[in-house]
Backbone as CSV, one residue per row, in Angstrom:
resi,resn,N_x,N_y,N_z,CA_x,CA_y,CA_z,C_x,C_y,C_z
1,MET,-10.353,4.860,14.422,-9.188,4.256,14.201,-9.447,2.772,14.509
2,ASN,-8.977,1.982,13.569,-9.197,0.381,13.837,-8.304,-0.018,14.854
3,LYS,-8.485,-1.387,15.237,-7.697,-1.869,16.200,-6.342,-2.356,15.839
4,TYR,-5.899,-2.236,14.505,-4.487,-2.578,13.975,-3.736,-1.218,14.019
5,THR,-4.246,-0.076,14.026,-3.550,1.112,13.817,-2.540,1.392,15.071
6,ILE,-1.270,1.482,14.499,-0.161,2.094,15.509,0.448,3.287,14.850
7,PHE,1.229,3.910,15.576,1.653,5.278,14.993,3.124,5.011,14.639
8,PRO,3.452,5.619,13.420,4.805,5.370,12.813,5.874,6.348,13.462
9,THR,6.351,5.877,14.593,7.391,6.476,15.244,8.683,6.168,14.561
10,PRO,9.834,6.996,14.735,10.957,6.633,14.086,11.470,5.268,14.254
11,ASP,11.315,4.765,15.606,11.750,3.475,15.928,10.965,2.217,15.123
12,ILE,9.682,2.542,15.004,8.803,1.703,14.270,9.254,1.603,12.644
13,ILE,9.459,2.813,12.333,9.686,2.938,10.858,11.146,2.103,10.592
14,GLU,12.019,2.309,11.622,13.353,1.757,11.330,13.128,0.215,11.462
15,GLU,12.331,-0.231,12.320,12.140,-1.748,12.522,11.412,-2.208,11.294
16,LEU,10.457,-1.413,10.783,9.870,-1.839,9.461,10.858,-1.926,8.355
17,ARG,11.542,-0.995,8.174,12.744,-1.001,7.003,13.566,-2.182,7.322
18,ALA,14.137,-2.499,8.608,14.944,-3.721,8.847,14.366,-5.000,8.393
19,TRP,12.890,-5.093,8.806,12.089,-6.280,8.443,12.165,-6.338,6.854
20,ALA,11.733,-5.283,6.322,11.617,-5.123,4.813,12.888,-5.671,3.987
21,PHE,14.010,-5.345,4.588,15.386,-5.871,3.892,15.813,-7.072,4.314
22,ASP,15.081,-7.836,5.176,15.697,-9.001,5.662,14.769,-10.126,4.838
23,GLU,15.440,-10.703,3.842,14.854,-11.743,3.041,14.211,-12.893,3.630
24,ASP,14.777,-13.217,4.822,14.319,-14.358,5.544,13.209,-14.200,6.612
25,ALA,13.024,-12.802,6.833,12.144,-12.680,7.912,10.636,-12.741,7.440
26,GLN,9.917,-13.505,8.409,8.496,-13.591,8.215,7.592,-12.419,8.773
27,SER,6.408,-12.360,8.578,5.576,-11.364,9.083,5.582,-11.497,10.698
28,PRO,5.889,-10.430,11.458,6.005,-10.648,12.772,4.790,-11.028,13.515
29,THR,3.584,-10.698,12.954,2.327,-11.008,13.696,1.286,-11.268,12.809
30,GLN,0.219,-11.911,13.108,-0.845,-12.346,12.327,-1.449,-10.883,11.970
31,ASP,-2.006,-10.830,10.782,-2.595,-9.630,10.288,-1.636,-8.336,10.153
32,PHE,-0.358,-8.694,9.989,0.710,-7.636,9.846,0.448,-6.774,8.837
33,ASP,-0.097,-7.394,7.597,-0.241,-6.673,6.426,-1.403,-5.375,6.856
34,LEU,-2.364,-5.800,7.559,-3.467,-4.793,8.140,-2.874,-3.835,8.861
35,THR,-1.977,-4.072,9.594,-1.290,-3.110,10.541,-0.502,-2.107,9.628
36,VAL,0.190,-2.538,8.680,1.005,-1.678,7.872,0.181,-0.941,6.792
37,SER,-0.970,-1.532,6.236,-1.674,-0.925,5.282,-2.585,0.216,5.888
38,ASP,-2.078,1.245,6.339,-2.543,2.265,6.990,-2.079,3.575,6.348
39,ILE,-2.829,4.597,6.134,-2.410,5.777,5.538,-1.285,6.540,6.382
40,CYS,-1.206,6.242,7.622,0.054,6.808,8.446,1.265,6.261,8.067
41,PHE,1.326,5.160,7.344,2.654,4.595,6.852,2.990,4.931,5.357
42,SER,2.224,5.889,5.022,2.244,6.126,3.469,3.713,6.427,2.947
43,ASP,4.411,7.167,3.768,5.901,7.494,3.220,6.729,6.282,3.083
44,ILE,6.759,5.327,4.043,7.502,4.140,4.007,6.905,3.189,3.034
45,ILE,5.672,3.198,2.887,4.916,2.170,1.935,5.541,2.637,0.614
46,ILE,5.341,3.957,0.232,5.774,4.427,-1.175,7.250,4.276,-1.327
47,LYS,8.120,4.639,-0.339,9.624,4.326,-0.462,9.841,2.878,-0.887
48,LEU,9.285,1.941,-0.167,9.740,0.597,-0.168,8.963,-0.069,-1.375
49,SER,7.704,0.425,-1.699,7.215,0.029,-3.071,7.968,0.354,-4.346
50,ALA,8.740,1.393,-4.130,9.523,1.878,-5.285,10.912,1.305,-5.418
51,ASP,11.310,0.670,-4.327,12.669,0.179,-4.073,12.937,-1.297,-4.736
52,SER,13.478,-1.303,-5.819,13.659,-2.649,-6.395,14.749,-3.419,-5.730
53,ALA,15.449,-2.951,-4.865,16.402,-3.709,-3.962,15.762,-4.054,-2.760
54,CYS,14.556,-3.765,-2.494,13.915,-4.319,-1.177,13.159,-5.636,-1.549
55,PRO,13.655,-6.820,-0.730,13.007,-7.967,-0.889,11.550,-8.066,-0.581
56,LYS,11.009,-7.107,0.089,9.502,-7.233,0.307,8.927,-6.058,-0.459
57,GLN,9.309,-5.648,-1.556,8.639,-4.649,-2.392,7.339,-4.956,-2.662
58,LEU,6.998,-6.099,-3.083,5.683,-6.496,-3.446,4.809,-6.360,-2.425
59,PHE,5.149,-6.673,-1.117,4.397,-6.603,0.230,3.781,-5.206,0.415
60,PHE,4.752,-4.110,0.171,4.400,-2.772,0.353,3.587,-2.224,-0.800
61,LEU,3.718,-2.872,-2.052,2.907,-2.337,-3.089,1.452,-2.974,-2.791
62,GLU,1.244,-4.178,-2.153,-0.041,-4.766,-1.938,-0.633,-3.794,-0.698
63,CYS,0.189,-3.328,0.061,-0.329,-2.378,1.146,-0.850,-1.059,0.447
64,ALA,-0.306,-0.615,-0.556,-0.624,0.565,-1.243,-2.002,0.237,-1.853
65,TYR,-2.187,-0.864,-2.612,-3.392,-1.203,-3.254,-4.526,-1.508,-2.189
66,PHE,-4.218,-1.972,-1.031,-5.170,-2.148,0.128,-5.684,-0.792,0.621
67,ILE,-4.848,0.102,0.765,-5.248,1.434,1.221,-6.309,2.018,0.350
68,VAL,-6.117,2.048,-0.871,-7.025,2.736,-1.997,-8.268,1.903,-2.019
69,GLY,-8.118,0.517,-2.054,-9.387,-0.308,-2.135,-10.214,-0.067,-1.043
70,ASP,-9.645,-0.184,0.193,-10.366,-0.132,1.545,-11.066,1.325,1.559
71,ALA,-10.368,2.327,1.095,-10.926,3.666,1.134,-12.216,3.582,0.162
72,VAL,-12.103,3.117,-1.026,-13.158,2.924,-1.913,-14.264,2.148,-1.322
73,LEU,-13.990,0.899,-0.983,-14.891,0.090,-0.332,-15.709,0.801,0.752
74,ASN,-15.033,1.540,1.596,-15.776,2.155,2.846,-16.116,3.635,2.509
75,ASP,-16.219,4.035,1.172,-16.582,5.270,0.810,-16.015,6.431,1.586
76,ASN,-14.757,6.216,1.661,-13.687,7.172,2.272,-13.980,7.368,3.762
77,ASN,-14.567,6.439,4.430,-14.764,6.517,5.973,-13.456,6.118,6.570
78,THR,-12.564,5.460,6.012,-11.326,4.947,6.542,-10.130,5.867,6.267
79,VAL,-10.191,6.348,5.001,-9.221,7.422,4.630,-9.829,8.573,3.883
80,SER,-9.505,9.851,4.147,-10.232,10.946,3.340,-9.661,11.033,2.017
81,LYS,-10.705,11.467,1.208,-10.284,11.708,-0.203,-9.034,12.586,-0.298
82,GLN,-8.929,13.498,0.449,-7.730,14.379,0.355,-6.439,13.536,0.650
83,ASP,-6.548,12.718,1.761,-5.347,11.749,2.016,-5.044,10.919,0.901
84,ILE,-6.083,10.344,0.279,-5.828,9.442,-0.907,-5.196,10.187,-2.073
85,ARG,-5.633,11.325,-2.282,-5.008,12.215,-3.541,-3.602,12.458,-3.255
86,LYS,-3.174,12.840,-1.943,-1.913,13.094,-1.520,-0.995,11.864,-1.699
87,PHE,-1.615,10.627,-1.269,-0.830,9.408,-1.331,-0.556,9.064,-2.879
88,LEU,-1.702,9.154,-3.827,-1.446,8.951,-5.130,-0.463,9.818,-5.756
89,GLU,-0.574,11.044,-5.444,0.473,12.115,-5.944,1.882,11.792,-5.455
90,GLN,2.030,11.438,-4.173,3.431,10.865,-3.748,3.989,9.733,-4.409
91,ALA,2.936,8.762,-4.716,3.232,7.544,-5.613,3.693,7.842,-7.065
92,GLU,2.932,8.827,-7.713,3.293,9.020,-8.887,4.437,9.970,-9.082
93,ASN,4.888,10.682,-8.045,6.075,11.408,-8.064,7.484,10.706,-8.052
94,THR,7.242,9.270,-7.759,8.413,8.449,-7.762,8.798,8.127,-9.056
95,GLY,7.925,8.127,-9.981,8.252,7.703,-11.441,8.498,6.164,-11.508
96,ASN,8.303,5.441,-10.433,8.346,3.819,-10.403,7.216,3.365,-11.308
97,SER,7.599,2.399,-12.215,6.596,1.846,-12.965,5.516,1.174,-12.255
98,HIS,5.804,0.406,-11.167,4.786,-0.224,-10.467,3.771,0.636,-9.747
99,LEU,4.452,1.780,-9.241,3.484,2.757,-8.620,2.630,3.603,-9.587
100,LEU,3.194,3.908,-10.866,2.512,4.592,-11.771,1.422,3.680,-12.337
101,LYS,1.511,2.379,-12.458,0.344,1.506,-12.713,-0.618,1.526,-11.539
102,PHE,-0.154,1.503,-10.406,-1.051,1.564,-9.170,-1.898,2.843,-9.291
103,VAL,-1.235,3.939,-9.473,-1.887,5.290,-9.593,-2.978,5.315,-10.711
104,GLU,-2.649,4.728,-11.864,-3.548,4.754,-13.001,-4.767,4.009,-12.585
105,GLU,-4.523,2.846,-12.051,-5.641,1.815,-11.585,-6.461,2.480,-10.429
106,SER,-5.835,3.141,-9.549,-6.434,3.694,-8.467,-7.280,4.793,-8.967
107,LYS,-6.870,5.679,-9.768,-7.768,6.801,-10.247,-8.981,6.174,-11.093
108,ALA,-8.805,5.055,-11.918,-10.017,4.459,-12.625,-10.841,3.930,-11.512
109,LEU,-10.452,3.335,-10.336,-11.335,2.823,-9.494,-12.164,3.967,-8.781
110,ILE,-11.441,4.970,-8.400,-11.973,6.172,-7.763,-13.166,6.799,-8.542
111,LYS,-12.868,6.843,-9.824,-13.988,7.272,-10.940,-15.161,6.443,-11.066
112,ASN,-14.851,5.077,-10.939,-15.900,4.024,-11.013,-15.798,2.915,-9.961
113,PRO,-16.273,3.441,-8.591,-16.113,2.539,-7.640,-16.926,1.034,-7.585
114,SER,-17.824,1.216,-8.608,-18.742,-0.125,-8.840,-17.793,-1.177,-9.258
115,ASN,-16.504,-0.847,-9.931,-15.604,-1.859,-10.382,-14.777,-2.376,-9.253
116,PHE,-14.932,-2.000,-8.170,-14.216,-2.573,-6.988,-14.454,-4.110,-6.912
117,ASP,-13.302,-4.847,-6.781,-13.414,-6.108,-6.430,-12.302,-6.462,-5.202
118,TYR,-12.834,-6.951,-4.232,-12.110,-7.306,-2.993,-10.718,-7.984,-3.212
119,SER,-10.751,-9.056,-3.868,-9.584,-9.833,-3.978,-8.681,-9.109,-4.754
120,GLN,-8.937,-8.291,-5.706,-7.992,-7.547,-6.653,-7.387,-6.421,-5.721
121,TRP,-8.081,-5.714,-4.967,-7.408,-4.581,-4.397,-7.168,-4.926,-2.843
122,CYS,-7.648,-5.766,-2.117,-7.507,-5.846,-0.745,-6.779,-7.335,-0.361
123,SER,-6.681,-8.065,-1.222,-5.957,-9.373,-1.290,-4.761,-9.404,-1.943
124,GLY,-4.417,-8.393,-2.655,-3.127,-8.504,-3.231,-2.984,-8.853,-4.754
125,ASP,-4.180,-9.424,-5.152,-4.261,-9.907,-6.620,-3.550,-9.026,-7.569
126,LEU,-4.164,-7.730,-7.567,-4.003,-6.592,-8.591,-2.426,-6.448,-8.482
127,ALA,-1.905,-6.142,-7.377,-0.509,-5.917,-7.053,0.391,-6.971,-7.680
128,ARG,0.022,-8.208,-7.448,0.834,-9.410,-7.792,0.937,-9.409,-9.233
129,LYS,-0.344,-9.238,-9.824,-0.453,-9.278,-11.288,0.478,-8.395,-12.066
130,HIS,0.506,-7.176,-11.628,1.291,-6.183,-12.322,2.738,-6.284,-11.958
131,PHE,3.041,-6.663,-10.622,4.387,-6.878,-10.244,5.045,-7.798,-11.144
132,ASN,4.362,-8.885,-11.443,5.100,-9.882,-12.251,5.271,-9.565,-13.688
133,TYR,4.459,-8.566,-14.253,4.606,-8.151,-15.748,5.373,-7.024,-15.865
134,LEU,5.649,-6.115,-14.872,6.316,-4.942,-15.193,7.876,-5.092,-14.928
């Protein structure tokens, strides 16, 4: 477990949801994105990535890309292949266009990990690129 990991208790999930819907709220801590970009937050990441009414929808989509990118970068030492498969299935089941593109790109990366680019997957570039076009 990395130093950023926290466990998603109902109170933490509610605080995260409240932050996500507050248009003016800034990240509460440095490296907040690293804290949230953890598979233990998969449910809330997927829900808010798919919610077009969420002011921070893009933030959560970036977290989704980070989780998969980090797993590929670290040869699934940070997140198991099984957890990634479940995460992608959950994202796909939303039918959300942003998440469907994310699933498509994630599966392509998993098949060809040599295509990994840190800025694309772990710095939000790929999420921002598609978020602005879809």
